[in-house]
Every structure is written in C-alpha cells, then in structure tokens.
C-alpha positions as CSV (number, residue, x, y, z in Angstrom):
1,M,16.6,-3.5,-17.3
2,P,16.5,-3.8,-13.9
3,K,20.0,-4.0,-12.1
4,V,20.1,-6.5,-9.0
5,L,23.5,-7.1,-6.9
6,F,24.1,-10.5,-5.2
7,V,25.7,-10.4,-2.1
8,D,26.5,-13.8,-0.1
9,D,30.0,-15.6,0.7
10,D,28.9,-18.5,-1.3
11,Y,30.7,-17.8,-4.5
12,E,28.9,-20.8,-6.3
13,F,25.6,-19.7,-5.4
14,T,25.7,-15.8,-6.2
15,N,27.0,-17.1,-10.1
16,M,24.3,-19.3,-10.3
17,L,21.7,-16.8,-9.3
18,S,23.5,-13.9,-11.6
19,T,23.1,-16.6,-14.5
20,F,19.6,-17.4,-14.1
21,I,18.4,-14.0,-13.7
22,S,20.6,-12.7,-16.2
23,M,18.5,-14.7,-18.4
24,E,15.6,-13.5,-17.1
25,G,16.5,-9.8,-18.5
26,Y,17.7,-8.9,-15.3
27,D,21.5,-6.8,-14.8
28,A,23.2,-9.0,-12.6
29,E,26.4,-8.6,-10.5
30,S,27.5,-10.0,-7.2
31,S,30.1,-9.8,-4.9
32,N,31.4,-12.4,-2.1
33,S,31.9,-9.3,0.4
34,P,30.1,-6.8,2.1
35,R,31.7,-3.9,2.2
36,K,32.9,-4.7,-1.5
37,A,29.3,-4.6,-2.4
38,L,28.6,-1.1,-0.1
39,N,30.6,0.7,-2.6
40,L,29.3,-0.8,-5.5
41,I,26.0,0.5,-4.1
42,K,27.6,4.1,-3.8
43,E,28.8,3.8,-7.4
44,N,25.6,2.3,-9.3
45,D,21.9,2.7,-9.2
46,F,20.8,-0.9,-7.9
47,D,17.1,-1.5,-8.3
48,F,17.3,-4.6,-5.9
49,I,20.0,-5.6,-3.7
50,I,19.6,-9.6,-3.0
51,T,21.5,-10.2,0.5
52,D,22.9,-12.7,2.6
53,I,21.8,-13.0,6.5
54,R,25.1,-14.9,7.6
55,M,28.6,-13.3,6.5
56,P,32.2,-13.6,7.9
57,D,33.1,-10.1,7.4
58,M,30.0,-8.2,8.1
59,D,26.7,-9.7,9.3
60,G,23.4,-9.2,7.6
61,L,22.2,-7.1,9.5
62,R,23.9,-4.5,10.0
63,F,24.6,-4.8,5.7
64,L,21.3,-3.9,5.8
65,E,21.7,-0.5,7.6
66,E,24.5,0.7,5.7
67,A,22.6,-0.1,2.3
68,L,19.7,2.0,3.1
69,R,22.0,4.7,4.8
70,I,23.5,5.2,2.0
71,K,20.6,4.8,-0.6
72,P,17.6,5.5,1.6
73,G,14.5,3.6,0.0
74,L,16.5,0.8,-1.6
75,T,14.7,-2.5,-2.1
76,V,16.4,-5.9,0.1
77,I,15.7,-9.0,-0.1
78,V,17.4,-10.9,3.2
79,M,18.2,-14.8,2.4
80,S,17.8,-16.7,5.5
81,A,19.0,-20.7,6.4
82,Y,17.0,-22.7,8.7
83,G,17.8,-21.0,12.3
84,T,17.4,-17.3,11.0
85,Y,14.0,-16.9,10.5
86,E,14.1,-14.9,13.5
87,T,16.5,-12.7,12.0
88,A,15.3,-12.6,9.0
89,I,12.5,-11.0,10.5
90,E,13.9,-8.6,12.3
91,A,15.6,-7.2,9.0
92,V,12.4,-6.3,7.0
93,K,11.5,-4.5,10.7
94,R,14.0,-2.8,10.0
95,G,13.5,-1.7,6.2
96,A,14.1,-5.0,4.4
97,Y,11.4,-5.3,1.2
98,D,11.1,-9.1,2.3
99,Y,12.7,-12.5,2.9
100,I,13.4,-15.8,1.3
101,A,14.1,-18.9,3.3
102,K,17.5,-21.4,1.8
103,P,16.9,-23.2,0.1
104,F,15.5,-22.2,-2.8
105,N,14.5,-22.6,-6.1
106,P,15.3,-20.0,-9.0
107,E,11.4,-19.3,-9.9
108,E,10.9,-18.7,-6.2
109,L,13.3,-16.0,-6.3
110,M,11.9,-14.5,-9.8
111,L,8.5,-14.7,-8.2
112,L,9.8,-12.3,-5.4
113,L,11.4,-10.3,-8.1
114,K,8.5,-9.2,-10.0
115,K,6.2,-8.3,-7.1
116,A,9.2,-5.9,-5.8
117,E,9.3,-4.9,-9.3
118,E,5.6,-4.0,-9.4
119,R,5.9,-2.3,-6.0
120,E,8.5,-0.7,-7.3
121,N,6.6,0.5,-10.7
122,L,3.5,1.8,-8.3
123,K,5.8,3.7,-5.9
124,R,7.2,5.4,-8.9
125,E,3.6,5.9,-10.4
126,N,2.2,7.1,-7.2
127,S,4.9,9.6,-6.8
128,L,4.4,10.8,-10.8
129,L,0.2,11.2,-9.5
130,K,1.2,13.6,-6.5
131,M,3.5,15.6,-8.2
132,Q,0.5,16.1,-11.1
133,L,-1.5,16.8,-8.3
134,K,0.6,19.2,-6.0
135,K,1.1,20.9,-10.0
136,E,-2.7,20.7,-10.5
137,S,-3.8,22.3,-7.1
138,G,-0.8,24.7,-6.7
139,L,-1.1,28.7,-7.6
140,E,-0.2,27.3,-11.4
141,C,-4.2,26.9,-11.5
142,I,-4.8,30.4,-10.2
143,I,-4.7,32.1,-13.8
144,G,-4.3,36.2,-14.2
145,N,-2.2,38.5,-13.6
146,S,-3.9,41.4,-12.4
147,P,-3.1,43.1,-9.2
148,Q,-5.8,41.4,-7.5
149,I,-4.6,38.2,-8.4
150,Q,-1.1,38.4,-8.0
151,E,-2.0,40.0,-4.2
152,L,-4.4,36.8,-4.3
153,K,-1.0,34.3,-4.6
154,E,0.6,36.6,-2.1
155,K,-1.6,35.6,0.7
156,I,-2.1,32.1,-0.4
157,K,2.0,31.7,0.2
158,K,1.8,33.4,3.5
159,A,-1.1,31.2,4.7
160,A,0.4,28.3,3.4
161,V,3.5,28.3,6.1
162,V,1.7,29.1,9.2
163,D,-0.7,26.6,10.8
164,V,-3.6,28.5,11.4
165,T,-7.5,28.3,10.1
166,V,-8.3,30.7,7.2
167,V,-11.8,32.0,5.7
168,I,-12.0,32.4,2.0
169,Q,-14.5,35.1,1.3
170,G,-16.0,35.6,-2.6
171,E,-18.8,35.0,-4.4
172,S,-20.3,31.9,-5.7
173,G,-18.0,30.5,-8.9
174,T,-15.2,32.8,-8.1
175,G,-12.5,29.7,-7.2
176,K,-12.6,29.5,-3.2
177,E,-11.9,25.5,-3.6
178,L,-9.2,26.1,-5.8
179,V,-7.7,28.7,-3.1
180,A,-8.0,25.9,-0.5
181,R,-6.5,23.3,-2.1
182,A,-3.5,25.6,-3.4
183,I,-2.8,26.3,0.3
184,H,-2.9,22.8,1.2
185,S,-0.6,22.1,-1.5
186,L,1.9,24.4,-0.3
187,S,1.5,23.3,3.2
188,R,3.2,20.7,5.2
189,R,0.0,19.2,4.8
190,S,0.2,18.3,1.5
191,E,1.7,14.5,1.8
192,K,-2.1,13.9,2.8
193,P,-5.1,14.8,0.5
194,M,-7.7,17.2,1.5
195,I,-11.1,16.4,2.9
196,T,-13.7,18.8,1.8
197,I,-17.5,18.9,2.8
198,N,-20.2,21.4,1.1
199,C,-22.2,22.6,4.6
200,A,-25.3,23.4,1.9
201,A,-25.3,20.2,0.7
202,I,-25.6,17.9,3.6
203,P,-29.0,17.6,5.4
204,E,-29.1,18.9,9.1
205,N,-29.9,15.7,10.6
206,L,-26.5,14.2,8.7
207,I,-24.3,16.6,9.0
208,E,-23.0,16.0,12.4
209,S,-22.3,12.5,12.1
210,E,-20.2,13.5,8.2
211,L,-18.4,15.6,10.3
212,F,-17.5,13.6,13.7
213,G,-19.0,10.1,12.8
214,H,-21.0,7.6,15.0
215,A,-20.8,4.5,17.1
216,R,-22.9,1.1,15.8
217,G,-26.3,1.7,17.4
218,S,-26.4,5.1,17.9
219,F,-29.2,6.4,15.6
220,T,-31.7,4.1,13.4
221,D,-29.4,3.8,10.6
222,A,-26.3,3.4,12.3
223,H,-25.1,-0.2,11.2
224,T,-22.0,0.1,12.1
225,D,-19.2,2.5,14.0
226,K,-18.2,5.0,11.0
227,A,-15.5,7.2,11.3
228,G,-16.0,11.2,10.3
229,L,-14.5,13.6,7.9
230,F,-12.3,15.0,11.3
231,E,-10.8,11.5,11.6
232,E,-10.4,11.0,8.1
233,A,-8.3,14.3,7.5
234,N,-6.3,13.9,10.9
235,G,-3.0,15.3,10.1
236,S,-4.1,17.2,6.7
237,T,-6.3,20.3,6.1
238,L,-10.3,19.8,6.2
239,F,-12.2,22.4,3.4
240,L,-15.7,23.6,5.2
241,D,-17.4,24.8,1.7
242,E,-20.1,27.3,2.6
243,I,-19.8,27.3,6.4
244,G,-22.1,30.3,6.6
245,E,-24.5,27.4,6.1
246,L,-23.6,25.6,9.2
247,P,-26.7,24.6,11.7
248,L,-26.2,26.7,15.0
249,T,-26.4,23.6,17.1
250,L,-23.4,22.0,15.2
251,Q,-21.5,25.6,15.3
252,T,-20.9,24.6,18.7
253,K,-19.4,21.3,18.6
254,L,-17.0,22.6,15.4
255,L,-16.0,25.3,18.0
256,R,-15.1,22.8,20.2
257,A,-12.9,20.8,18.1
258,I,-11.0,23.5,17.0
259,E,-10.2,24.5,20.5
260,T,-9.8,21.2,22.3
261,K,-8.1,19.4,18.8
262,E,-10.6,16.4,20.0
263,I,-13.9,15.3,18.7
264,R,-16.4,12.7,20.0
265,R,-18.5,10.2,17.8
266,I,-22.1,10.0,18.3
267,G,-23.1,7.6,20.8
268,E,-19.2,7.5,22.0
269,N,-18.5,9.0,25.9
270,R,-14.6,9.4,24.9
271,D,-12.9,11.8,23.1
272,R,-10.3,11.4,20.2
273,K,-7.8,13.3,18.9
274,V,-7.0,14.9,16.0
275,D,-4.4,17.2,14.5
276,V,-6.8,19.3,11.4
277,R,-6.4,22.1,10.2
278,I,-9.4,24.2,9.0
279,I,-9.8,25.9,5.8
280,A,-13.6,27.6,5.6
281,A,-15.2,29.4,2.6
282,T,-18.2,30.9,2.7
283,S,-20.3,33.5,-0.4
284,R,-22.2,35.0,2.8
285,N,-21.6,37.8,4.5
286,L,-20.4,36.4,8.0
287,P,-19.9,39.3,10.3
288,Q,-23.5,40.4,9.3
289,D,-24.4,37.0,10.1
290,V,-23.0,37.6,13.4
291,K,-25.0,40.4,14.3
292,N,-28.4,38.6,12.8
293,G,-27.3,36.0,15.7
294,R,-27.0,33.3,12.5
295,F,-23.4,32.8,12.9
296,R,-21.6,32.2,16.5
297,E,-19.4,34.9,17.1
298,D,-16.9,33.4,19.2
299,L,-16.7,30.6,16.3
300,F,-16.2,33.4,13.9
301,Y,-13.2,35.2,15.5
302,R,-11.9,31.4,15.8
303,L,-12.1,30.6,12.4
304,N,-11.4,34.4,10.9
305,V,-7.3,34.4,12.0
306,F,-6.6,34.5,8.2
307,N,-9.1,35.9,5.9
308,I,-9.2,36.0,2.0
309,F,-11.2,37.6,0.0
310,I,-11.6,36.6,-4.1
311,P,-12.7,39.3,-6.2
312,P,-15.2,38.8,-8.5
313,L,-14.6,38.6,-12.5
314,R,-15.8,41.9,-13.3
315,E,-13.5,43.1,-11.0
316,R,-10.8,41.7,-12.8
317,R,-11.1,41.9,-16.3
318,D,-7.7,41.9,-17.6
319,D,-7.9,38.7,-16.9
320,I,-10.4,37.4,-18.9
321,P,-8.5,36.8,-22.2
322,L,-6.2,34.4,-20.1
323,L,-9.0,32.5,-18.3
324,V,-10.4,31.7,-22.2
325,R,-7.1,30.8,-23.7
326,Y,-6.3,28.2,-20.7
327,F,-10.0,26.9,-20.7
328,A,-10.0,26.2,-24.6
329,E,-6.6,24.5,-24.4
330,K,-8.2,22.7,-21.4
331,F,-11.5,21.9,-23.2
332,S,-9.7,20.7,-26.6
333,A,-7.6,18.8,-24.9
334,K,-10.1,17.0,-23.2
335,H,-12.9,16.0,-25.8
336,N,-10.0,15.7,-28.1
337,R,-10.7,18.9,-30.5
338,K,-7.9,21.2,-32.1
339,I,-6.9,24.5,-30.0
340,P,-9.6,27.2,-31.9
341,N,-7.9,30.7,-33.1
342,I,-9.2,33.2,-30.6
343,S,-9.9,36.5,-32.2
344,R,-9.6,39.8,-30.6
345,E,-12.7,40.6,-31.4
346,L,-13.8,37.8,-29.3
347,V,-11.7,38.4,-26.5
348,S,-13.2,41.8,-26.0
349,Y,-16.9,41.0,-26.5
350,L,-16.2,38.7,-23.3
351,S,-14.2,40.8,-21.4
352,S,-17.0,42.8,-21.6
353,L,-19.6,40.5,-19.8
354,N,-20.3,40.7,-16.3
355,W,-20.2,37.0,-15.7
356,E,-22.9,36.6,-12.5
357,G,-21.4,33.3,-12.3
358,N,-17.8,34.5,-12.1
359,I,-15.0,31.8,-13.3
360,R,-17.4,29.1,-12.6
361,Q,-19.6,30.3,-15.4
362,L,-16.8,31.5,-17.8
363,E,-15.4,27.9,-17.8
364,N,-18.9,26.3,-18.8
365,A,-19.2,28.7,-21.8
366,V,-15.6,28.4,-23.0
367,E,-16.2,24.6,-22.8
368,S,-19.8,24.9,-24.8
369,A,-18.2,26.9,-27.2
370,V,-15.1,24.7,-28.0
371,I,-17.7,21.5,-28.0
372,M,-20.1,23.1,-30.6
373,C,-17.1,25.0,-32.8
374,D,-16.3,23.3,-36.2
375,S,-13.9,25.6,-37.6
376,D,-9.9,26.4,-36.7
377,D,-11.5,29.8,-35.2
378,L,-13.9,30.3,-32.5
379,D,-16.4,33.0,-32.0
380,I,-19.0,35.2,-30.7
381,S,-21.8,32.7,-32.7
382,H,-20.3,29.9,-30.5
383,F,-21.7,31.6,-27.3
384,P,-25.1,31.8,-28.2
385,Q,-25.9,31.4,-24.2
386,M,-24.4,34.9,-23.3
387,S,-25.9,37.1,-26.7
388,G,-27.6,40.1,-25.2
389,H,-26.2,38.8,-21.3
390,S,-25.2,42.5,-19.9
391,L,-28.4,44.4,-19.8
392,P,-27.8,48.1,-19.6
393,D,-29.2,50.0,-16.5
394,S,-32.2,51.8,-18.2
395,E,-33.3,48.8,-19.6
396,L,-33.1,47.2,-15.1
397,S,-34.4,50.0,-13.8
398,L,-37.5,50.9,-16.1
399,A,-38.5,48.6,-18.9
400,G,-42.3,47.2,-19.3
401,E,-45.7,49.1,-18.0
402,D,-45.6,48.6,-14.7
403,K,-42.8,50.4,-13.4
404,S,-43.1,49.3,-9.0
405,L,-39.9,47.9,-7.7
406,A,-41.3,44.6,-7.2
407,S,-42.6,44.1,-10.9
408,A,-38.7,45.0,-12.3
409,V,-37.2,43.1,-9.7
410,A,-39.1,40.2,-10.8
411,R,-38.1,41.0,-14.6
412,F,-34.6,41.0,-13.9
413,E,-34.7,38.0,-11.8
414,K,-36.8,36.2,-14.5
415,Q,-34.1,37.0,-17.3
416,F,-31.2,36.4,-14.8
417,I,-32.3,32.9,-14.3
418,I,-32.7,32.7,-17.8
419,R,-29.3,33.6,-19.4
420,V,-27.5,31.5,-16.4
421,L,-29.5,28.5,-17.5
422,E,-28.5,29.1,-21.3
423,S,-24.9,29.5,-19.6
424,V,-24.8,26.0,-18.6
425,G,-26.9,24.2,-21.2
426,G,-30.2,24.1,-18.8
427,N,-28.4,22.0,-16.3
428,R,-30.6,23.1,-13.3
429,T,-28.1,21.7,-10.8
430,K,-24.9,23.8,-11.9
431,A,-27.2,27.0,-12.5
432,A,-28.4,26.7,-8.8
433,K,-24.8,26.2,-8.2
434,I,-23.8,29.4,-10.1
435,M,-26.9,31.7,-8.4
436,N,-26.1,29.8,-5.0
437,I,-29.8,28.6,-4.6
438,S,-30.9,24.9,-3.4
439,H,-32.0,23.1,-6.3
440,R,-35.4,23.4,-4.9
441,T,-35.6,27.3,-4.9
442,L,-34.6,27.1,-8.6
443,L,-37.4,24.3,-9.6
444,Y,-39.5,27.0,-7.6
445,K,-39.3,30.1,-9.6
446,L,-39.0,28.1,-12.9
447,K,-42.3,27.2,-12.0
448,E,-43.1,30.9,-10.9
449,Y,-42.1,32.6,-13.9
450,G,-43.3,29.8,-15.9
451,I,-40.0,29.1,-17.5
452,K,-39.7,25.4,-19.4
C-alpha cells in the first residue's frame, strides 16, 4: 500500500484529502507543520509527499529542499494557488515531480498520483533490469576455474578501473564480446549501454557513416541527418569487433577520433566533441598485419594500451565440465526442459574434443543436445554432430591415395566444414562465423566440395 504524506497548514483540507485517498487504497498521513513533516520523513518511508507552497513557518521551496536532502529521489507534488504558478514551476526545476493548481477536485489528485505511481514502478523495474544486466554481463558470465581464466578475470578487473583503450585477442568463438561487456559493466561508464559494431559485417561504403554519422544530402541515400555510433556511445564504451577488418582509409579517421576525441559527420564542416572509450577485438594477428601493411602501426599502438588474450578452449579443457553444466542449465530453462543429469563419461568425452569453434561451438552443441534429450540423462547419443570430431594426426596427414599437401589440406577442409555445419544444425551463418570466414566464402566452399 503506497504511503502518502500531506503537508499543509489548512487542517480541514488535508484531513479531507487524507480521508479520500485512504478510501482509494493509499496509506495517508497529514501534517500541518513543515518542520514536523520533515521529522516524519526521517522516521518513515513515504512513497509520495504532497505539499502546499505557502505555509507560515516554512515555505514550500525550502521544505522541498530539506525533504530531498533527507530522502534523495523522493516524489514530491506541490500544490499552488492562483499567483504561485511561477513558484510551483521553480519547485519542479528544483526536483519536485509535478504541481497541481488549487482549487482542484480529488479525482484530479488521484490521476496525478496514479501517474507518479506508474513512474516509480518503471524506475524500480529499470533499476532491477540494470542490476540484472550488470550481473549477466559481469565476471559471473566468465565461466571457468582454470589458471588461464583466473588470470583473465584479473586482467578484466584491472582494465575496468582505467579508462584506456583495450585490444582483446583470441580465436573466433572464445568470448571476446563477453570480455568487453564485463570490462564495461565494471567500469565507471556502466550506467550507459555499451555500443557494439562488427567491422567485418558492414560494407566498406557504409561503415564510415555508421561510425561517424552523416549530414542530410551528403550522399545519394542520406535523406536525413544521422548521428553515428561514436555519438551514440558518448559517455559510454564503443566496442569495435573484428577491428582488423576495418579498411585502411577508415583506420586513419578512427585514429584521429581517438587522439582528438572529436568526430566529424560526413558532409559537415564542423567537429563534434565525444567522450568514448574504445575496446577493440580481433581474431587476426595484428602485429603481422602491421608488418604486411594491412593495419596502421600508429593505430595499433594507440589501441593496444591494454592487451587481453583469451586462450582457446582446447588450452583450458578443465573448464569444459563447468561450461557444459552451465549451458545445460541455461538452455533447459530457455526451452522449458528439466535439467538433465550429465554423466562423467559424457563430460570426459566432450573434454577430449578440440572444439575448433571454441565456446560458441560448445554452446550450440549443448543447446542442440538439450533439445534432443527426451530422458533424464544427457549422453553421447545427444551429440551426433560431434561423432568422430577429433581426427588423429595420422588421418590428417596421409589419408587417401593422393599424398600431396594441397590434396590433404582440401580433404581436411572439407571434413572440417562438414563437422562445423553439423555442430550448428546446418546453419550456414553460424558456421561461417565459427570458422571466421564470410558467408560468401562458405557458399563457394560448399559448391567446390559438393557439400549439400
């Protein structure tokens, strides 16, 4: 039951209002003295305060300031008679929720209270959502107890407290975006959402507009002004996934934006100040790309202030049992299934595989298994796509009659593509992402090897 306190020197008026809203389901109290009302606020948790502006021992503005000092964020509604509108507006500027003009009927006040109550409910829901999102994107989502993961968590905590650029390196599927979100959620910028762009997923002729925005008429399809992701991320974090795929021409503009903290929309002749933290990720060997001229050396050093490397799953097999159980619980809840039992034999089998697609591949495999499981126990039969997944070295090198290197590589590539496709249920988009190739390249390979 929401608690309301009326503050007005007119005893009969506050008594009438208190009686009315009590009948509407509110817990109402009243006070004819602002100073006594402040003591009541200290001792009670009121949801709403409704106060007059003109009172003999303390005016409404002073009372508002003292009430908000005692309980910051308190919802205060001021009542104003004719001639005090300006004062009421000033009260709103100082933190009051709204004002209502005297004389008013009780139904008007009820409507205002209902609106205030809806706002408070939304604020609580948003607060809970933010807490949940912070939990889901924090260190709790970095699953594992291996020494490599313990070291990774320590680096995340160190990166979070310093506002510098970060480069996250690791194979496709190792969880680079998850690490970026953990850094952001633990940083001072966590009140605003992290903005993400995959530099490999946007055509070269559009990525500049996506990052920096454009002015109306600056090119054929620029029908309106558009703010870029740098502006959207102002005061927050911009995560540049697959930074190694950024065209050289854009690398120059990105370097300037990082160094000057200014961006310029396409078609404009003025700079805009931005306060953005950059976290970049790549599965490429950036130092080698610098040597080959594919990536600017000055941008690499500007980005690589703090470097984090995520080890592939095959180098931390001790974490696989935890990951399997975590994903089994996650997807059982998602698909409204009973959490299955997981045998030691199954965990041992899954831990022995190489997981070329890393955590992303394991996650997809466990989700598929949970969906397929129609008993209390999860077993190897629920992972048919992983059958024979790890090939012995001897099979890779000398299988078949043609022992040329090109033929051996082609045979391995074909089998590898088939197994990745099987692991994601034939989803070509997911398979291309796991293998870190474009969708077009995958289609070409499927045609080349006759894979259907």
